[in-house]
Structure formats: C-alpha cells, structure tokens
C-alpha positions in Angstrom: -3.3 2.3 -18.0 -3.2 -1.4 -18.0 -2.1 -2.6 -14.7 -1.4 -5.4 -11.7 -1.1 -4.3 -8.0 -0.4 -6.8 -5.5 -0.8 -6.3 -1.6 0.1 -9.0 0.9 1.2 -7.1 3.8 -1.8 -8.0 5.9 -3.5 -11.5 6.7 -6.2 -10.6 4.2 -4.0 -9.5 1.3 -5.6 -8.3 -2.4 -4.9 -9.0 -6.0 -6.4 -5.8 -8.3 -6.4 -5.6 -12.0 -7.2 -2.4 -14.1 -7.5 -2.9 -17.9 -8.9 -0.7 -19.8 -12.0 0.9 -18.3 -12.6 -1.9 -15.9 -11.2 -2.7 -12.7 -11.6 -6.1 -10.8 -10.5 -7.2 -7.6 -9.4 -10.2 -5.7 -9.1 -10.9 -2.0 -6.4 -13.3 -0.7 -6.0 -15.0 3.0 -2.9 -15.0 4.4 -1.7 -19.1 3.8 -1.4 -17.9 -0.1 1.3 -16.1 0.5 4.1 -18.2 -0.6 5.9 -18.5 -4.0 3.6 -21.3 -6.0 0.2 -20.6 -4.1 0.7 -16.6 -5.3 1.8 -17.1 -8.9 -1.2 -19.3 -9.5 -3.5 -17.2 -7.8 -2.4 -14.1 -10.3 -2.5 -16.1 -13.7 -5.8 -17.9 -12.2 -7.1 -14.3 -12.1 -6.0 -13.0 -15.2 -8.0 -15.9 -16.8 -10.8 -15.6 -15.0 -11.1 -12.2 -16.6 -10.2 -13.3 -20.4 -6.7 -11.5 -19.4 -3.1 -12.3 -19.7 0.3 -10.6 -18.8 0.2 -9.7 -22.7 -2.6 -7.2 -21.2 -1.0 -5.3 -18.3 1.9 -2.7 -18.8 2.8 -2.3 -15.4 2.9 -4.1 -12.0 2.5 -2.3 -8.6 3.3 -4.0 -5.6 2.9 -2.9 -1.8 6.1 -2.3 0.2 4.6 -2.7 3.3 5.1 -2.3 6.2 3.5 -5.5 7.1 4.0 -9.3 7.1 7.8 -11.0 6.9 6.9 -13.8 4.1 3.8 -11.8 2.5 6.1 -8.7 1.7 9.0 -11.0 0.8 7.1 -13.7 -1.8 5.0 -10.6 -3.3 8.0 -8.7 -4.3 10.2 -11.9 -5.8 6.7 -12.7 -7.6 6.6 -9.1 -9.1 9.8 -8.9 -9.8 9.3 -12.2 -11.8 7.0 -10.9 -13.6 8.4 -7.9 -14.3 11.4 -9.2 -15.9 10.0 -12.7 -17.7 7.4 -10.3 -19.3 8.8 -6.6 -19.3 6.7 -4.8 -17.8 7.3 -2.0 -15.4 8.1 -2.3 -11.8 6.6 0.2 -9.1 6.4 -0.2 -5.6 4.6 1.6 -3.3 3.6 1.8 0.8 0.7 2.2 2.8 2.3 5.3 4.6 2.3 7.2 1.5 -1.2 5.9 -0.1 -3.7 6.3 2.7 -2.3 10.3 1.6 -3.1 10.0 -2.3 -6.5 11.8 -1.9 -4.8 14.5 0.2 -2.3 15.3 -2.4 -1.9 19.0 -2.8 -4.3 20.1 -0.1 -2.6 20.2 3.2 0.8 21.7 3.7 1.8 18.4 6.1 0.2 15.4 6.3 1.1 12.8 9.1 0.5 8.5 8.1 -0.4 6.6 10.9 0.1 2.6 10.9 -0.3 0.4 13.4 1.3 -2.7 13.5 2.3 -5.4 15.7 0.3 -3.2 18.7 3.2 -0.2 18.2 2.0 3.2 16.0 4.2 4.5 13.3 4.2 7.6 11.5 5.5 9.1 8.2 5.5 12.8 7.3 4.5 14.3 4.2 4.8 17.9 2.9 1.8 19.2 0.6 3.2 17.1 -3.0 3.3 13.8 -0.7 7.4 14.3 -0.5 8.6 13.1 2.7 12.6 12.9 3.8 11.6 12.2 6.8 12.1 8.2 8.0 9.1 6.0 9.8 9.2 6.3 13.3 8.0 4.5 16.0 5.0 7.1 18.3 3.4 6.7 21.4 -0.6 6.4 22.1 0.5 9.3 24.3 2.4 11.1 21.5 -0.2 10.8 19.3 -2.9 12.1 21.7 -0.9 15.2 22.6 2.1 15.9 20.3 0.2 15.3 17.5 -3.4 16.1 18.3 -3.6 19.3 16.4 -2.1 18.3 13.0 -3.5 16.6 9.8 -3.7 13.1 10.3 -4.9 9.7 8.0 -5.1 6.2 8.9 -6.1 3.4 6.6 -9.7 2.0 7.1 -8.3 -1.3 8.0 -6.9 -0.1 10.6 -10.1 1.2 12.8 -11.3 -2.1 12.8 -9.9 -2.9 15.9 -10.6 0.3 17.6 -8.9 2.8 20.2 -11.4 4.8 20.9 -8.8 7.8 22.2 -6.8 7.3 18.6 -10.3 7.1 16.4 -11.3 10.0 18.8 -8.3 12.2 17.9 -9.1 15.8 16.5 -8.1 15.9 12.7 -8.0 12.2 11.9 -9.1 11.2 8.3 -9.8 7.2 7.3 -9.4 5.9 4.0 -10.0 3.5 2.2 -7.0 2.2 0.5 -8.0 2.7 -3.2 -5.9 0.6 -6.0 -6.7 3.2 -8.5 -4.8 6.2 -7.1 -1.7 4.5 -7.1 -1.3 5.4 -10.8 -1.6 8.6 -9.7 0.8 8.7 -7.5 2.9 6.8 -10.3 2.4 9.7 -12.7 3.4 12.3 -9.8 7.1 10.4 -9.9 5.8 9.1 -6.0 6.4 5.4 -6.0 9.6 3.5 -5.9 11.0 2.4 -9.6 14.4 1.3 -8.4 15.6 -0.5 -5.5 12.3 -1.9 -4.7 12.4 -3.5 -1.3 10.6 -4.5 1.3 9.4 -1.5 4.4 9.9 -3.7 7.3 9.6 -2.2 11.1 11.4 -3.5 14.2 
C-alpha cells in the first residue's frame, strides 16, 4: 500500500513515503510546523521523488503526544489532503507505535513516553489493545512499581538519558519505523474516525 506518514509530534518531525517497494524519509525542523510551510514541504518532498498525491492511497498522521502547534498543524494538513484528494486517513500515537514490533509476543506491554520532563505510561495487551487511559507516573514508580514489567520507550527518548530509567530491567529501546504503521492499520489498531490530538497536561 502506498502511503504518506506525517509526524510532527517532536521538535524534529518527519515525513515518510512508501511507494511500491521504495521508501523515502525527510526530516523537518520545528519552524516548518505551520500550515503553509508544512504543506509546501510535503508537495516538495513528493516532487523530489517524482511523485504526486495521485500516487498515494493513504495518509497516516501522528496524534501525539507532543508539541501543541505541531500536532494541530499536522492533523489539519493531513485532514485537508485527505478530503481534497479523497485519500484514507488514519491516526496513530507514539505509545502504540512503540509497541508495534511486539505484537502477539508479550501478554502485557507498558509503553513509556517522556514529555516536558514528565513520564507517561499506557498499558497494552498481547494484541496491542488498551482500555486504559494514559496516566502520569513518577520516576520512583517506574523504578519500583513497574520494575519487572515488560516496557518500551522510543529511541528518541534515550537521547537525553536518565541512567536510572535506561537501566531498568526488561526495558526495550525501540526505533520508530514508519513501515510498521501499515501493519498496525491492517490489524485495526489505528484511529480512522474522530482523529484528534493526544495532548498531555
């Protein structure tokens, strides 16, 4: 399936295109996250690869957690493209994205995100279904209450390391791979309706 993925959840966002058996990636800086510039970046990125919106069948957009303006602009842009080009739109979040490669491998997975110096956690089952909301946890909770649980964090979080957290037992640092979004979508794990930002207080 040919798709475009838009991730503006962090200061360094990214665009990703899968077209047939080829993939292309482009890094975006935070100053690109306004309506005009983001749309231009997407159009230019497609043109650089000799592609256009007619070559894309689906759009994936990161719902967060992340920067307010980045999420708002990227969701508005993705929805605009979806409506104008009649493309299917799916929303994903970094919690489930971090767990994708462990689908059907662990009975319970705790996905951890650090945002604005706070830690947030979301629990998933073996099929990556979750009925629980995201909740804030302290460093002490992670070190003790969740010490033996199977945990994942995105690799980007390890760039500002907390040695205590990174030294946790059963902690897995994962690369966020846009190709895994298609797998999540095919298994019905992405949002298809009411796609809205995931904001954390």
